[in-house]
N, C-alpha and C positions, 0 to 999 in steps of 0.2 A: 800550928808555928808560933816560932818565938819572936819575928823582927814585927807581923802585925798588931801584937796584941803590945808590944813594946810604944810602937807608933800611937797606939790608942793610948793607952794610960801616960803616955809623956806629952799627952796634949794639953794640960791644966798646966804641968810645969814652966813652957816653952816660951818665951816674948809673946808681947802682942801681936799682929805682921802689919804690916802696914795697909792705908787701909786702900779699898781696888780705883784706879782710876775715873773721875767723873767727865760724863759726858762735857758737851759744849754743847748740845742739840735741847730744848726746854723738857724738864723727867715727864711732862703730859704726852710732848710727841713720841719719844721714847717708847711709855705708856701703851698706847693706842700703836705704835707697831709691835709693840710686844703679843701683842694683843688678836692686831692680825695676823700675825705669823701662829699663834697656838691656834686661832680659827682656820687657815692652811695647813696647817698640820694636824688637825683631829676632828674638824668640820665634816667631809667625806665620810672619816674613821667612824665617827659619834653617828650620823646615819645608817651606815649601814649595821653597828652594832644594834641600836631601836631597834631597826628592822627583823636582828635575829635576833631577837631580847622575847620580840612578840609572837616570832613564831614556834619560839622553846617555851613561855611561857601562858601562851593564851592571851596577847593583849589585841587589844585595838587595831593595830599595827602591824604588817607581815610583811614576808615580800613577797611581789609581785613582779606581772608582766608589767607594770605602771613602773611601779616601785622604782624597781632595778632600770628603766630608762633614766627619771626626773635623776638618780642617783648620777647617773652618768653624769649628766648635764652639770650638775654640781661636782663633779671632780673634773670633769674637760672645764669647766671655770675656774677652778683651785690653782689647774694649770697655767690655761691663761695670766689669767692674776703672777704668777710665778714665775711664766716668762717674759712678761712685760717689767715689772719687778727689779726681776735678777738684771734682762738687761741693760736696763736702766744705769743699775748702781755701776754694773763693771762700765761702763762707757763712760758712767762719769769722773772715774777713779787711773780712768786711763787715757789722758789725753798728751798730746807727743812731749811735755811739755816733761812726763815723767816717765815714759818708756820711751825705751825703743819701738819704730814701726813696724820690727816684726814681734814684742810684745805684746803690742796691741793689737796687730792681729789673734797672735795667739787664742788671748786671753777674750776677746770676746766674741772670735767665732767656734769658743768651747760652749760659752754662755748663751749663745742664740743656737747650736748645735743640739746641745745636753737638754735646754729647757723643751726644745722642738721634739727631742724623742720624748720626751718625758710629757708635752700634750696628746702624741698619737699612743703612747700607752695606754692610755684614760682609753680608747676605742674596747668596745663589749668582744672582744676575743674570746672564743667558743675554747680555745687552751687552756685550764688551770694556769700550767706551766705559762703562757703567752701572757695574761694576766699579773701576775707575780714579780714578771720579770717588769711589767711598766710600771706595778706601783716600786716597786727600789727603783727604780732608777727615778721615781718621780720623789721618793722621797729622800733618795740624795741632792739633787737639783734641790730640794726645797733646805736640806741641809747647807748647800755651800749658800745656799740666798741668807740663811739668818748669818751663819758666819757675816757673807756682805755687808751686812746691817752692822753690826756689832764692827768690823772694821771700821765704814763711813760715819761711827760715833767715836772710832779710836778707844775702843772698848776689846784690850786684850781677850782671845779667846787663842790658851799657847797649847796649836794641834802639832805640835814637832815626836820625833822619833826619838829616842835616846840611840845620844853617841858614844855614851862609855858607859861601863862595869856599871857606877856609883849608881848613877841615871836609870841601867835598863832596873839594879834592883830597885829603887826609890819608885818605880814605875807597876814592879812586879808588888812592893806591898800594898801600893794604893789599889792596885786590882784585886791582890785578896781582900779586901775588906769592901770591897764592890760585891764580890763575890759572896759574901756575907752577909749583906745586908739583900741580894736577891733569893739569895737561902732562906731566910726570914721571913720574906713575904710568902714565898712561894709554900716554904710550909705551913706557917698560919692557916693562908687558905688553906691549901692540904686537910690541915684539923680540924677547920672549922667544916669543911664539906662535908668529913664523916662523922666531927658531932652532931649534926643535922640528920645524918639518913639515919643514927643510932635511937636520936630520939625524936625522931620521926614527925618531926616539928613542920607544919601543912607553910614553907615557905619557901621565897624564889632558889633554884637547884639545877645545877645542869645535869641531866638527865646520866648524857652520852660522855663517854669520852671529849677527853679537849679538843683530839686532831681529830675524830670524828665531824664533830660541832663547827669546828673550822674549816670542815673540808680537805682536810690535808693527807694524803694518803702516801707518800714515799722519804725519807728522809733528805733526797735532792732540792724538791721542792721546798720544803720546810727548811729548808737553811737560805735560798733566796727569797723568801718570805722574811727570815730572820734579820735581813740586810736591812730591808726597811726598818724596820722596829728597830733595830739598833741607832739608827739615823734619825729617827723621828724623837723620841726616845729620848737618847743620849744624847743626840748634837741637839734637837731643835728646843727640848723639853726642858733637860736639865742643864745642858751647859751654856747657852746664848740667853736663856732664860733667866739665873738665876745670876751669869752674867752682868745684864742687861741693869737687873732691878737694881740689881746688888750696888752697881756705878751712878745709877740714882738714887742711891742711901733709900731706897721703901725695906718697909719694918719687915721683920723675917714673915710673919705670920701672912702677907702677901704672896711670899714668895714660896711658899710653902701649900699653902692655899692655893696658891695659880696654874702648879708643877700638880699638885698632888691627886686636886680633882681629877683632874681630865687622867691622868693613870688608872684613877679606881675605875671610872667611866668606861672606860678602853676597853675593860674588862669582865665587862659587867656580863656580859653572857655566863659568868662563874655564877650567879646569881648573887644570895648575899656573901658567901665566903671572899666577892670582891674585895669587902674591906678589908683584909689581911696585905692587898696590892699598896694600903698606907702605907706600914712599914721600908716596902719595897720600892715606891717614891719617897717618902720621907728618908731613909737613910742615904740613899744618892743622891739627893737634895745635901745634905749635912756634909757629906765625903766631900762635895766639890764644894761650896765654902770651905771645908779649911785645906783642898789643896788644887782645889783649882784647875788639873789637867784631863784633859775629856780623853784619851785614847784607853788609859786602863780602864776606864768605862767601860767604850763601846766592847773593848775584849773580855772583857768579864762578863759581858749582857751576854753576848754573843756565846763566848763557852758555856755559858749555863743553858741558856735557851736551850743551844745547840745539844746539850746535853742531855737535860734532861727529855726534850721533845726524842731524841733517838730512845729516850728509854720505854715512853709512853709508846711509840712505834714499834714498838722493841713489846708488845704484852702476847703476841702471840709464842715465843720462843718462852722457852720452863725457866719460873723463878727464880733457878738456882744462878741464870746468869744472871741478874743485875747484881747481885750481890758481886759478881767476878768484875763484871763494867765498872762498879764502884771503888773497888779495890783497886783496880790499875790507873782510875784516875785520879789517887790519892797518891797513888806511887810513885806518876807522874808528876805533879804538883811539887813534892816533897825531894826528889832529884833535881828539878829545874831550880826550888827555890835552896836547895842548897848548892849547889851551880854558879847561881848566882851572887851566891852568898862570898862564895871560898873569891872569885871574880874576883870580887867590889872586895873584898879586903888585899887581896893581893897587887889591887892598883892602889890603894892608899884613901885619902880622904884629900875630895880633888879642892885648890889655892882657892882661899875666898877673894873673892875682885869686886867692883864695886858694882854697883842695882849696874842691870843692865837696863835698853834702852826701852820702852814703850810695846807690847808685843813680843820681844826677846826671851830666849829661857833666863831669868836670874842665877845664879849658882847653888848650888843644893848642896845639903850634909851629904855627905856616904852612907851612911849609918841608917836613913828612916826618910820616908816623904816630908815632904814643907810645907807649911801651911800657911799657905797666900794672900788668904781673904778676908772681910771682918762679919763678926758676925752680925 
């Protein structure tokens, strides 16, 4: 597609972006809060991942009734911490001097209610669907907490729906670039797995299919689980972590390390091919540092997981159906790109104005995404 390639090629020719807003909090405190968010986002998942890897690869630790019981208490503890942290932040920013009584009641009530549902969602339900719904609610509440942390430090994370045709085209271009990063990481892991199988190397490798390993049997259940994945990986891991560390002028290697390492570990059930997720993680971090808009990242990641997961779940169908699905998806992508491009051209370039206030959307060029943050 024409526009995403132009967006990538033009990065080196564009003027240097303005520095991201610095937080008033000491750098060390922000770093500790980032580590706490990462532990809340990935801690229980990594424990479950370790138990799954133990079952798959014959390691000393594996799933058992006692291990599941301990994991439940870990998840409940995470939900409890999120409850009190989120409630405290929302209460602190909603005094009557800043909001109306109705706004205070709605915002505080929403925080307490959603965090309470997340705590209830950690219960060991018999139904796998109920467990996935509980995990998805908990992940969304955690994403809200991460955004509140950014808001408390006055670090903008620009979650806003596009309102004009040029803005929609800009977000579409960003989403396409994120989709390329997702495909690159997934394809690398797949090729590494095939290479290991054909070479006969004695290294850790997932023996069955990805969906069967994860215990997912239908697309509806899988799509609910993808909501949790997007909330954790795109909002907490990529957007919030990058924004906070960039605001405190942390070096790039720290940002990439704190995001890429958990991302690889969350896919450890793949075995050695999980290292392909480095491209998946590093590509998204690099793109976020250029453009700084979470919604296209979330949309592209959700679509990628949904399409690839659907193809995996459709393995019982004839192989001929897969190219047909790929062709239909490509046709839809090109059709949407054509419609958005034509609409942006008809609208014309948006007038340039003074820089917007902190946390709002600055003016955007009409023909390509805007680069917003420092390297």
